[in-house]
C-alpha positions as CSV (number, residue, x, y, z in Angstrom):
1,M,-11.0,-40.6,-12.4
2,W,-8.4,-42.3,-10.4
3,L,-8.8,-44.6,-7.4
4,V,-6.0,-44.3,-4.9
5,T,-5.6,-46.7,-2.0
6,L,-3.8,-45.6,1.1
7,F,-2.8,-47.7,4.1
8,V,-2.8,-46.0,7.5
9,E,-1.7,-48.2,10.4
10,N,-3.0,-51.4,8.7
11,T,-6.3,-49.7,7.8
12,E,-7.1,-49.5,4.1
13,V,-8.6,-46.1,3.0
14,S,-9.7,-45.6,-0.6
15,V,-9.9,-42.2,-2.1
16,T,-11.4,-41.3,-5.5
17,L,-9.8,-38.3,-7.2
18,K,-11.5,-36.4,-10.0
19,V,-9.1,-34.5,-12.2
20,N,-10.1,-31.9,-14.7
21,F,-7.9,-33.0,-17.6
22,C,-9.3,-30.3,-20.0
23,L,-7.6,-27.6,-18.0
24,E,-4.3,-29.4,-18.2
25,A,-4.4,-29.5,-22.0
26,N,-5.6,-26.0,-22.6
27,N,-3.7,-22.7,-23.0
28,I,-4.8,-21.1,-19.7
29,Y,-4.9,-17.3,-19.4
30,N,-5.3,-16.2,-15.8
31,V,-6.6,-12.6,-15.7
32,Q,-4.4,-11.9,-12.7
33,N,-1.4,-12.4,-15.0
34,F,-2.8,-9.6,-17.1
35,R,-2.9,-7.3,-14.0
36,A,-6.5,-7.9,-12.9
37,K,-7.1,-7.3,-9.2
38,A,-9.6,-9.3,-7.2
39,N,-10.2,-6.5,-4.7
40,G,-13.6,-5.3,-6.1
41,Q,-12.2,-1.7,-6.5
42,T,-9.5,-1.8,-9.2
43,D,-10.8,-1.7,-12.7
44,S,-10.1,-5.1,-14.3
45,S,-11.7,-4.4,-17.6
46,N,-8.4,-4.0,-19.6
47,A,-6.9,-7.1,-18.0
48,S,-10.0,-9.2,-18.9
49,L,-9.9,-7.9,-22.5
50,S,-6.1,-8.7,-22.7
51,A,-6.7,-12.2,-21.5
52,W,-9.5,-12.5,-24.1
53,G,-7.1,-11.2,-26.8
54,A,-4.5,-13.8,-25.9
55,A,-7.1,-16.6,-25.9
56,C,-8.4,-15.5,-29.3
57,D,-4.9,-15.5,-30.7
58,S,-4.5,-19.1,-29.7
59,T,-4.9,-21.6,-32.5
60,S,-6.1,-24.3,-30.0
61,V,-8.5,-24.8,-27.1
62,A,-8.1,-21.9,-24.6
63,T,-9.3,-21.1,-21.1
64,I,-9.6,-17.7,-19.5
65,Y,-9.5,-18.1,-15.8
66,M,-10.8,-15.7,-13.2
67,P,-9.7,-16.9,-9.7
68,C,-11.8,-16.3,-6.5
69,G,-12.3,-12.7,-5.7
70,S,-14.3,-9.7,-6.9
71,Y,-13.4,-8.1,-10.2
72,L,-14.6,-4.6,-11.1
73,I,-15.5,-4.5,-14.8
74,R,-16.6,-1.0,-16.1
75,N,-17.3,-2.0,-19.7
76,A,-16.1,-4.9,-21.6
77,Y,-16.7,-5.8,-25.3
78,F,-15.5,-9.2,-26.2
79,D,-15.4,-9.3,-30.0
80,G,-14.9,-12.8,-31.5
81,Q,-14.7,-11.7,-35.1
82,T,-10.9,-12.2,-35.4
83,C,-10.6,-15.1,-33.0
84,K,-8.4,-18.0,-34.2
85,S,-9.6,-20.3,-31.4
86,K,-13.1,-21.6,-31.8
87,D,-13.1,-23.3,-28.4
88,I,-12.7,-20.8,-25.5
89,T,-13.8,-21.5,-22.0
90,I,-14.3,-18.7,-19.5
91,Q,-14.0,-20.2,-16.0
92,I,-15.1,-17.6,-13.4
93,D,-14.5,-18.6,-9.8
94,G,-15.2,-15.1,-8.6
95,I,-17.6,-12.2,-8.9
96,L,-17.8,-9.7,-11.7
97,L,-18.9,-6.3,-10.4
98,D,-20.5,-3.5,-12.2
99,P,-19.5,0.0,-10.8
100,S,-21.7,0.8,-7.8
101,D,-22.2,4.3,-9.1
102,Y,-24.7,3.8,-11.9
103,N,-23.7,7.1,-13.6
104,V,-20.3,5.6,-14.5
105,I,-21.8,3.4,-17.3
106,G,-25.5,3.9,-16.9
107,N,-26.0,5.1,-20.5
108,A,-23.7,2.6,-22.1
109,E,-25.3,0.1,-24.5
110,S,-24.1,-2.8,-22.4
111,W,-22.0,-3.6,-19.4
112,I,-20.5,-6.8,-20.7
113,K,-21.0,-7.8,-24.3
114,F,-20.0,-10.9,-26.4
115,E,-20.4,-10.4,-30.1
116,K,-19.5,-12.6,-33.1
117,V,-18.2,-15.3,-30.8
118,T,-18.1,-19.0,-31.8
119,G,-17.5,-21.9,-29.4
120,V,-17.4,-19.8,-26.2
121,S,-18.6,-21.3,-22.9
122,I,-18.9,-19.5,-19.6
123,Y,-18.8,-21.5,-16.4
124,D,-19.7,-20.6,-12.8
125,G,-19.2,-17.1,-11.4
126,T,-21.5,-14.3,-10.5
127,F,-22.4,-11.2,-12.5
128,Y,-23.4,-8.6,-9.9
129,G,-24.8,-5.5,-11.4
130,Q,-25.1,-3.6,-8.1
131,G,-28.3,-2.1,-9.4
132,A,-29.9,-1.0,-6.1
133,G,-28.9,2.7,-6.6
134,L,-30.3,2.8,-10.1
135,W,-33.6,1.1,-9.1
136,A,-33.9,3.6,-6.2
137,C,-33.4,6.4,-8.7
138,K,-36.0,5.0,-11.1
139,T,-38.6,4.5,-8.4
140,S,-38.1,8.1,-7.2
141,G,-39.2,9.4,-10.6
142,K,-35.9,11.3,-11.1
143,N,-34.2,11.5,-14.5
144,C,-32.0,8.4,-14.5
145,P,-29.9,6.6,-17.0
146,K,-31.5,3.6,-18.7
147,G,-29.0,1.1,-17.2
148,T,-26.9,-1.5,-18.9
149,T,-27.2,-5.2,-19.8
150,V,-25.0,-8.3,-20.2
151,C,-25.5,-9.7,-23.6
């Protein structure tokens, strides 16, 4: 934390700045640099997995960064078995969206899955499953897919 003192027309103003030093020291992998689109319509699954792969290949602390916006994720399996980095932060400043059509991945085992990961932390963000259509199907008594999970 830094204390900065400014003088404006003979008036002293003190401002305290908090700086996130951990982001400065990390290898930062912005999903948009891997072609993720924050428009809520373009599938950003592969871009997210590519950022994961780059972070896993790092031999030091790594951060996967998802800036503000809505990211459509159809299915994503984050496998940590071969990760070199044992300290990965996923900073989500946006929203992860499941496809609104539940038939797209409704019978998949999971929507987003982390397996065999060590030292992974997820901060902030919203995981929005858009489940209203699936729940309406289930309450109607129709033959519906089971739905997916985040695990």
